[in-house]
N, C-alpha and C positions, 0 to 999 in steps of 0.2 A: 038634734045636731046632726049635720050634714057634710059628709067628706067632699069638699070642693077642689082639693088639689093635693096630690101626692108626689112630694119632692123626694130629692136625693137624701136628705139629713132630717127632714120634718114633713109631717103631713098638716094638713089644714082643714080645719072645719068651721062651718058656719053656726052661729050661737042664735037663738031664737030672738036674743034682744037686739041683733043687728052687729054685734062685736064677732070676733074670730077668736078660734082655739088653735094654737099651734103645739103639736105633738111631738117632741124631740125624740128622735131614734138614735140606736147606737151606730148607725152607719155613718162613716166618715169618707171624705173624698181621698182620692189618692190613685196608684197604678201599682200593679202587682202586689198587691199587698202592704205597700208603703205608703205612710200618711203624706200627702200634699195639699196643703189649703188652696194651691192655684190650680188643683186639677178640676175637671168638669164631670167626672165619674165617680162613681162610688168604688173605692179600692179595697175597702176593708170593713169590718165591724168590729169595735172594741166595746167590751162589756161595761157598762156604766158611762159611755161617752155621750149619752143623751142627756142623761141627770147632770153630768158635769157640765156640758154645755148649756144648760138652763141656769144652772148656779152663776156661772160666770155673765150670762147674758142679763139676768135679773140684777146681778151686783153693779155691772157696769151702766144698764140703762138708769138705774136709779142715781147714780154717780152722775150720769150726763144730764138726767132731768133737774138735778140740783144746781147744775151749771146754767140754768136757763135755756138749755136746748131742747126743743120739743121731739119726742118719741112717739111711737104707737103704743108703748108698754102700758097696761093696766094693772095686770097681776100675775103671779106665778106659783104654781104647785109643785114644789120641788118632789114630793113623794110620788105624784103621778107624771113627773116630766112634762107638765104641761104649762103653757103661757097665755094668757088672755090678752088679747090686743084690740085696738081701735081699727075699724076698717079703713083702708088705705088703697088709693088708686096707684098702681106703678107707672112708671114712664114708659112708653113703648110696650114691648113686650118683656120687659125687664131690664135693668141697668145696673151694672156693679161699678163701683167707685172704689179704687185702689189708692191708697197712700203708702208711699215707699220711703223709708229712711235710710235703707240700704240697698245696693245693686244686687239682687238675688232672684232665683225664680225665672219666670218668664222675660224679665228684664234683662237680665245678664243674656239670657238666650238671643234676644234680639240685637243688643246694643254690646255685646261682648268684645268687639272689636276697638270699642271706644273708652270702655271702663273696665277695672279689674273687678271680680267678683267680690262683695262684701264692702265695697266701697260706700262711703256716705253720701246720701242723696239729701237735697235740701227739702223735706217735706213735698216731694215730688207727687202730684195727683195725675191719674189717667182713668178713663172710663172705658168700659167694654160692654157689649151688649150680651145680655144672656141668650146664648144660642149655641147649645152644645154641637150641633151639626156643622157649624161654621167655626168651631173652636173658640166660642166668645172674642169675636174679633174687636180689636181695639177701635175706638171711633173718636174724632175730635169735635170741637165745639161746631164748627161749621156744618159738618155732617150731620150733627144731632139737630141743629136747627133746620137744616134743609129737608130732613125728614119728618120735621114735626114732632120730635120726641122731647127735646128740651129747648125752651127759649133761651137766646143769650144770657139773659137775666137769670134765669134759673140755674143755667151752668154755673155762673160766678157765686150764685148762692150756695149751690151744693158743694162747689169746690173749697169754698170757705169754709162751711160746715165741717166737711171732710177734715180739713186740715186742724180744726179746733178740737173735733171729736179725737182724732188720732193722736193729738199732743196731749190730751187729757188721760188716753190710757197709756201712752207712752211713758208718761210723767208717773203714773201710780205704778208702772210694772217697774221703774227705775228705783221707786222707793222700796222695792223687794228685791233689789239687786238684779233684775232681768232687764233684757233691751229688747224692744219691738222694733223688729226689721221691716214689716210691712204688715197691712191689715186691709181686707176688702169689707166694703160698706154697702147697704142698700138703702134708698130713699124713695118715699111715695110722698102723695099729697093726702092729707088728712085733713078733713074741713075747709079744703081750699089752701092749706098751708103745707110747705115742704116739711117733712119730718123725717127722721131716721127711723127704719124699720127693720124687720128681720131680726137677726141675732148678732150678739158680740161674744162670741167664744173662741176656745182654741182652735175650732175647725175653720177660722176664716182670718187667722194671723199667723205669722211667724214669730216666735220668741225665741232668744237663746239667753243661755246662762253658762257664762264662763266657758264661751265657744261651743256650746253644745245645745242643737234645737230640741226644745221640748215638746213633748206629744200632748195631746189635748187634755188626757188624765191627769198628767203630771204637773202641767200649768194650771189647770183648775184646782188642784189640790194645794199649789203652792199660792195661789192668789186667795182662795177662799178658804183654806185650811181643812 
């Protein structure tokens, strides 16, 4: 097993059989010790966050697979906080896809003159480049095509998949009396097909209950028990 990538919240290892192992860590994104799923730096460590993130990821990956949506998920070892996945090719140097149901976070920072914080949005999808040095800049469909990162057809496919996946997660959380405000997803090519990759955990979504934002551990406990 060879370490191939050391990330903010996960480390990636290449396995001898060609698959990969993701090691979930207790680090979460944020600033000055405050959790923020929209941040691109590690802000704090929460004991048990890695295992909680894996539990949620495995739960939602299985739920999404059951809906006929392809993912890179193979299996999870909850005790070791590891997940085995299929090899995937990322788009460009990494692309993040956000689905927003309410105007919060960076959206309200950009467009606060036109909309009130917390206002409902119509399953709004936007994409950003994974580039910490440039603050994960927004990028539109034409720029993605011009830079040979995504073809127009792939953009449409990923946007549609994002809305479907986000709606599955939103509906599942609503069943538990929680509301999904926004979620950040990643996609790649697995055997030539566009698939959901990376994780689906409290670390990459904003979820509220009774007007209060839920931290990753609390959210995992409410979803998984």
